Structures are given as C-alpha cells and as structure tokens.
N, C-alpha and C positions, 0 to 999 in steps of 0.2 A: 555255280548253280546248286551244286551239292551242298555247299556251306549254307546257302539260304534255306534249303529244306531242313537241315539240321537245326538251324536257329528257330525256325517255326515250330518244330517238334518240341524243342526245349521250352519255348514260350507257352505252348499248350499244356505241357506237363506242369509247369509252374502254376498256370491258372487252375488246373484240376486239383493240384496239391493244396492251393490256397482255399479252394471251395471245400475240399474234404476236411480241412482243418477247422472250418467254422463249426460252431456249436449248432446242433439241430434245433429246430423250433421247439421251445418248451411249451407243453400243453398248458392251457389256462387253468389256474387253480382258484378254487372258490371256498370261502369259509362257510361252513354249514353249521347252524345252531341246532342243538338237539334238546328237545323237551322230554323229560322222563315222566311218563304218566303212570301213576300207581295202579296196581291191580284193582279191579272193581270191588267195592265193599270196604276198601282201606282208605282212610282219610288222611293219614300221616305216616311218615316212615323215613328211615335213613338207609340208603344203599351202601353196600360194602363189597369189596372184591369184584367190582363191576367192570367188565370189559366190553367194548363195542367194536365189532369187526365190520368194516365196509368192504364188500367184494365187488370189483368192477366186473360185470358179467361177461363182457366181451374179451377182456384180457386176462381175467383171473387174478389181477393184482389186488392185494389186500392192504387195507389201512386199518391198524388197530390203535385204539385209544383206551387208556385206563382212566376211570372216572374217580375224581376226588369229591367226596360228599360235600355238598354246600357250594361248590364252585360251578360256574357256568360251564356247560359242556359244548365244545365246538370241535369240528373236524375239518382239516384242510384237504380238500379232495379236488382231483382234476375233473374236468367236464366229462360226463359219461353216464352210464346206466348202472345202478348199484343195487345190491341186496345187503340189508343191514341186519345184523343179529347181535343181541346183547345177552349176556348171562351174568348172574351175580347173586347176591344175598340181600334180603330186606329185613330190617328190624322195625317193628311197629308196635303200637299199643292198641289193643282191642277196645270195644265199647266199655268194658269194665276197668280199663286202665292197666291191664296185664300185658307185659312185654311178650311179644311173639317173634319167632324167627322162621323165615321160609326162604327157599331158593326160588329165584324168579328168572324169567326169560322174556325177551321181546323179539319179534321178527317183523321186518318190513320188507316185503318181497320186491317191490318196485319203487326205486327212488331215482328220479331223473335229476341230475345235477347240471344246471345250465350256467350261463355266464353271469347270473345274478345271485347274490347271497340269499339264501332261503332257510327257513326253519322247518324241521320235521318233528313229528311226534312219535315216540316209541311207547306203545301200549304194553305194559308188562302184565304177565300172568304168573300164577304160582305153578311150579313144576313139582312140588312136593306137598303132601298133606301137611297142614299146620300142626304144630305140636298140640298134644291134647290140651284142651282148654279147661282149666279148673272150674270155670264158670258153668261148663256143661253139667257139672254135678248138681248145680242149682236148678236146672231146667229139664234134663232128660228124665223121662218117666211120666210126664204128663200125657194123658190120652183123652180123646173125645169119648166120654162114657155114654152119652145119650145125645141124639139129635132129633129135635121135634120140629118138622117143617110143614106138616100137613095141615095144622090148624085144627080148630074145633068147629062144631056147627051149633047154631043157636036153636032154641026150641022150635023156632019157625023154619028151621032147615037151611038157614043162610050160613055161608062160610064166614068164620071169624078167625083171622090169623094174626091178631095183635099179640097173641100169647105164645108165639113160637119161641124156642129156646135151645141153648146148648148147655150141656153139663161137662165141665172139665174136671178130671179126677187125677189125684196124685197116686200113681200105681206103684210107688216105691216104699221103702221102710225108713225114709228120712225126709226132712223138710225140703220142699221145693219152693222156688220163688217164681211167681207168675208175671213179674214185671216184664214188659215188652213182648209178651206172648201175643200172637196175631191169629185171628180167625179169618180164613179165606174161603170164598166160594169160587168154584171153577167158572171160567168163561164158557167152556164148551159143555154141550149136553151129552150125557151118556147114552141117550136114546137116538142120537143122530150122528153117525160117523162121517166125517169129512176129512179130506186130505189137506190139512193146513200146512202152508209153507211160509217161512221155514219151520221145520218140525223140531221143537225144542224139548219134547217130552222127556228125553233121556236126562236132561239137566235141570229143567224148570217146569213149573206148573203155571199155566196161563190162568190168571185170576181176574174175575170181574168185580170183586168186592174184597176189601181188606180193612179190618178194624183191629185196633191194638189196645191191650190193657196198659194203662199208664203206670209209671213207676220208674225209679232210678236205679234199681238193682235188688234191693232187699226190702221193698215197701209192701209187697203182697205175699207173705208166707202162706203156704198151704201145707197142713200137717199130713203125715202118712195116712192114706185112706181118706183124706179130706177132699172137698170138691168146691167148685165155683159154679154158681148158677148165673148164666148170662142170657138176658131176655130181650125181646123186641121192645116191649114197653113194661116198665116196672110199675104195674098198676094192679089194683084189685079187679080182675077181669070178671069176677062173678057179678059185679054190678051191671055190666053190659051183657053178660052171657052166663047164665047159671051153670052151664056145662063146662066152664073153664075153672081157673084157679086164682087165688090171690097171690100175685107175684110181686107185690110191692116191697118185699124184703129181699129181693134178688141182690146178688153181689154187684152186678153191672148191668147196664142196658146200652143198646146202641141207639144213637140219636142222630137224626138227619135234619138239617135246615133245608126244607124243600123250597124250590123256586116256584112252585105252583100252589097258590092259596087254597085250592080245592083238595090238596093232598098234604096236609100238615101233620107233623109228628107231635108227640106228647112227651114232655120231659119231666121226670120225677126228680126234683132237686135234691131229694134225700138219698138218691142212689147214683153213684158216679157213672159217668158216660165213658164208653170206649172212645179211643182216639180214632177218628175217621181218617184213614190214609188215602183210600180211593174207593169209589163206587161208580158203577156204570150209569146209574140213574141220577137224575137231577131232582128227584122227589124223595121217596122213602124206600129204603132197602127192605124187601120182603123175601124171605126164603122161598125157594121154588116149591109151591104147595103140593105138587105131585112127586117131588123128590127126583127130578131129572138131572140134578147137578151133584157134584162132589164137593166135599169140604175138607179143609186141612187146618191143622193146628201147627203153628210155627213160631219162630222167634226172630225178631228183627235184628239184623247185624249191622245196620247203618242208619244214618239219619233219614228222616222222612224226606227232606229236601233232596238229598242225594239219591234216594230210592226213586222218587218221581222223575228224576232226570236220567238215571242210568239204567232203569229196568223196564223201559217201555218195550212193548211187543207189538209190532206191526206185522200182519200176516195176510195171506191171500188164500183163496180156495174157490173151487168151482162147484156150484150148487145145481143139482138137477131135481126139479119138482114137477108135479103133474101139469102145471101151467107153463112149463118151459125150463130153460136153464140159463145160468148167467155166471160171469166172473165176479167174485165178491172180494171185498177187503174188510179187515177188522183191526181194532186196536184194543189192547188190554195191557196188563202188566205181568211181569215174570216174578214168580216166587221161587228162588233157587231150591232145588230138592234137598240140598244139604242144610237148609234152614228149617225144613219141615220135620216136626217131631212125630206127627201122626196124620194119616190121611184116610178118608172114608169115601169110597165110591157109593153113590146111591142111584137108584133107577126104579122104574116100575118093573115088577118081576118078569113080565112077558115082553118088555120093550127094550131090555138092555142090549146095546150093540157093541160098546167098547169102553175100556177104561180110559179116563182122561187124566190119569196120573201114571207115573212110571210104575211098572209091576213090582219093583222092590218096595214101593210105598204102600201099595194095596194090590194084591193079586186077585181080588174078588169084588163082590158088591153086595149091598144089602138094600132093603126096601121097606117102605110103609104102604105102598100101593101094589096091588096085584096086577092091575091093568091100567091103561090110560083112562083118566077121569074116573078113577075108582071112587064110588060114593061111600065106600066103607073105610076109607083111609083116615077119616077125621078122628082125632084124639088117639092116633097111633104113631108111635115113634120107632126108632131103631135104638136098641140098648145093648151095650157090651155085656157079654156073659161073665159070670164069676167062675173062675177055674179052680180056685182054692182059697184057703183062709190062713192068715197068720194071726191066731187069736181072734179078735173081733174084726180085724182088718181084712176086707175082701181084696183078693188079687184078681184083677180082671184079665180076661184072655186078650192077648195082643200078639198075634202071629203075622201081622201085616197081610191078612186075608179076611176081609170083612164078611165073606160068605160064612166063614167058620167062627169069627170072633163075635158076631152080633146076633141078637135075637130080633128078627124082622117083625114088624107089625106088633111091637110090644105095646101094652097099655100105657100111654104116656102119663108121666107123673113127674113134675119138676123137683119133687121132694122125695123121690124114691130112695130108699136105703139099700145099698148093696150089701 
C-alpha cells in the first residue's frame, strides 16, 4: 500500500515538473507603423538622431527604436496601453531656401495596441528656437505707420469708406523687402470682451481677414524711410467725394470678388492687388469704420494652401445681452504671434474693454473715435509719432504700446510726409 502512494506522488511530481518546464504563453505581438508628422509651418525636412520610446503604462516595459531617415518606421509591440515619446533633430529649408536646424519632440499620451496592425501619427513640435533667420533682416523693421478706417463724409453728410488705407513704413536704416507681408484684421472686437475658448492669445491672433503682398522674396524693395500705400480702392475718389483724395497711384489695393451683385468691388488694373488669403465676408472687406478692431502686419511662413488647412481656429463663448444669453460658436484663422511684425489695437476712446492681441505685441490702444458712432471721426486716422531723425529719415516710435506710439485722431492724409 505504501509503495502505491509513493508511486502516485512520483507521478504527480513528474506531471508538475513537466508543466513547469513548458514555456509560458507568449503575449501577442503587433507591428505598428509610425507616421512622422513635421512641425506646423514646415513643409519638408529630414530627421536625425531620432529615437522613439514606447512605454507600456501598466508594466513600465519600454521598447526603443532608432529611426533611419527615409526608411519606413515600424515598432513590434505586445498588446497593451502605451505612451510614445520621440526626440531628435530636424533639418529643413525655409521659404527662402535657407537650411535650418532645430530640436524636435513628439508625445502621444494614449496608444492602445490591439491584435490588429495599425498606424499611428507622431506630431512633432520644435523644442528650441530656430536659428536666427537671415531673411528676418529683410523684413524686421516694417511698421504700420498709419491706419485710416473711419472713412470720409460727402458734402451731403453721407459716409464714404472706399478711400480707407494703410501705410507701411520701413523704420530701419537699410532696405527691407515687403514680399509676403500680410495685413490682418482681428476677429474679435476690442469693445466687447468675451471668454473665448480655447484661449489662443498667448500664441496666436484670431483674424477675420488676411491679405498678402505678392512677391517671391526680393520683388518689393522698400528704401530706408520709404513706405507703401495700400488702399481699399485705387481710384481718384475726389470724383465721387470732393472731401477725399486721388488714390489711383497707390502701391497696392485689396480686391474682392463679391458673390452679391449689389455689392461689387472696383479693380484698378494699373495697381497690383493684394493676394486674398481669407476674409469673413463673401462680399467686400471694409475696415471697421468706428475702429473697434485691431490690425497686424506680419509675414507668411508657409503656403496659402497649408495655412488654410492647418491654422483654422474654432472657438466657443457664452454671450449675455439685454435680450437674453446663449452659447455661441465661431470660426476664424490663427496668425501666429511669432509671424507678427507689428500690431495695433484700436477702439473708441470711451469703449475700450480689452486687447485682442498678446500684450507683448501691443500693451495699449489708439483711436480715431472718441465715442461710439462718433460723428467727428471722419477723415481722422491714427498715425505713428516721429521720435527722432537720422538726417532726413524719420524714425517712428515703436514701443509696442499704441497708447504711446500713435497720435490718435490725426488728420488723415495718405501722402503724409513723416
């Protein structure tokens, strides 16, 4: 009897030994394809020293892969929940064809790997400031010297706003090039503060209109102390309104192909048009005659097609009015703050509520209207002050505070000599 018990125990021991010697079930492995998405505003580039780390969040196990430029990127991962992080360098060429080098990073917080092969996108962003761009020497130093949005009045007392204009001034001691400069109008009103979400003001300006000076880089030189006159309509306005000017010799005009035959634009074929990138209206862009919006001068850093795809701004806000309140949505476009060369907040003097650009772009505001519906605003502009002179060249005040930098309610004159 004893021998039978011993035999049974030996048999069980052999069975357990056989079971323990078997390999444990191997977790299922999945090939994951990885798409490397360039930082916004960069159309081409080559990665180097790029490493991607996949961390399984439950076990902490890491899988690292080194990326060889030009080769497909794949990772062999077990089924699980992952966090992906990539770091490396990127070499690319900017719009002027100059080679640039930046450090980049991408983070994907939640990646679920299941039993099916799948692709994931890693959106990269720059972790260092780009190297100084020699092209900036061609652009930095342009300012908005005068903004005329109020319009004039006819002898019969009617509003006439076809003669509104901007003056762009070269505030440096060397030649600048205006190719690809953009003029932007803010989407938001400076006289009506709302809590727009997401709040992008620290990095971008929400714009409702964006028009660009054409050129390939060095087509539009502006001499030191030189200026460009950009008008609504390049016409001799004195024919329609004796209180206006002949602006038919302006450097540029903005032109809109209206979808409403009752509101058509006029095109002077002898004056080049700005390139229309975006505008909120389907008819004709008119500057806010009471000056309730802000304006910016910037430089495009990408193609129009890519801009219209990548820089959309959808936002929400809650409005409270005498008639009730409601949740609202809106759509415009983002103009990155680091593309902006100059920004000017405008308002009526007694109506200003908030700045619609980051304070480092403009810490104040200026005005052509004292009050809302100011009947005295016509033929008044905002004009930048002269702070000093270098020979005959005026150096205009530019402290990024329009309260200090501008003369409010200046006598408008598109041909004013600084």
